[in-house]
N, C-alpha and C positions, 0 to 999 in steps of 0.2 A: 460306349459312347466316349468315355474319356480317351481311350486308345485311338479311336477313329478321328475325333475332333481336336485332340490336344497333343498326342504323341506321334502319330504317324506323320512322316515327312520332316520331323525335326532333324536338323543337321548341326552338329557341334562346330563351333568356330574355333579351330585349334589355335590359331594365332592369338585370338583374344584370350582364350583360356591360359595360354602360355604367359601372356602379358600379366594376367592376374596373379599367377603363381610367382613370376619373376619379381613382382613388385609387392610381395607379401612377406612380412616377417615370419609368417607361419612356416616357411620353408626351413627355418632354423632348426625345426625338430629333426631334420635329417642329420645334422651334425652333432646333436645333443649326445648320443651315445659315444661319440669320438672325442669330444672336448669336455664333457661334463655339463651338468645342469647349470651351475653358477656361471661358467664362461659363456655358455649358449644364451642364458638369460641376459647377461651383460651386453653381449653383441646385439641381441634383439632390441634391448632398451636403447642402446646407443643409436641403432639404425632408425628406431622410431623417432627419437629426438632430433636426429640430424636430417631425416628424410632420405637417407641413403637407400639405394635400390639393391635388392637381392642380398641381404646379409647372410643368408644361408648358402649362397653360391660363392660368394667372395667375401669372407669375413674381413673387416677392415684392419684388424691387427695381425693378420696372417698367422693365425694359430694352426692352420693346416696348409700343407703345400698344395700347389695346383694338382699334382698327381693324386694326392689323398682326396681332394675335392672331386676330381673326376671319377675316382673309384666309388666314392659315396653316391655321387649323382647317378652313376650307371646302376648301382644296386637298388636305388629307390625308385627306379622307373618301372 
């Protein structure tokens, strides 16, 4: 019954899911192994306080180069 009435026919809204991820400080976990916990936590905190979007994708203090971010982003998909 659950499958028939609740699950069948569900389709993910990829654009909306991407927006949730892009606007979440949770994505900071992807760069944590590369910059260290303290730096990642500081970036996430600053992003929460300032309301900045996508701290894990584009850290405000440029601790990673765009190439490094691209490599990390590609691996975490």
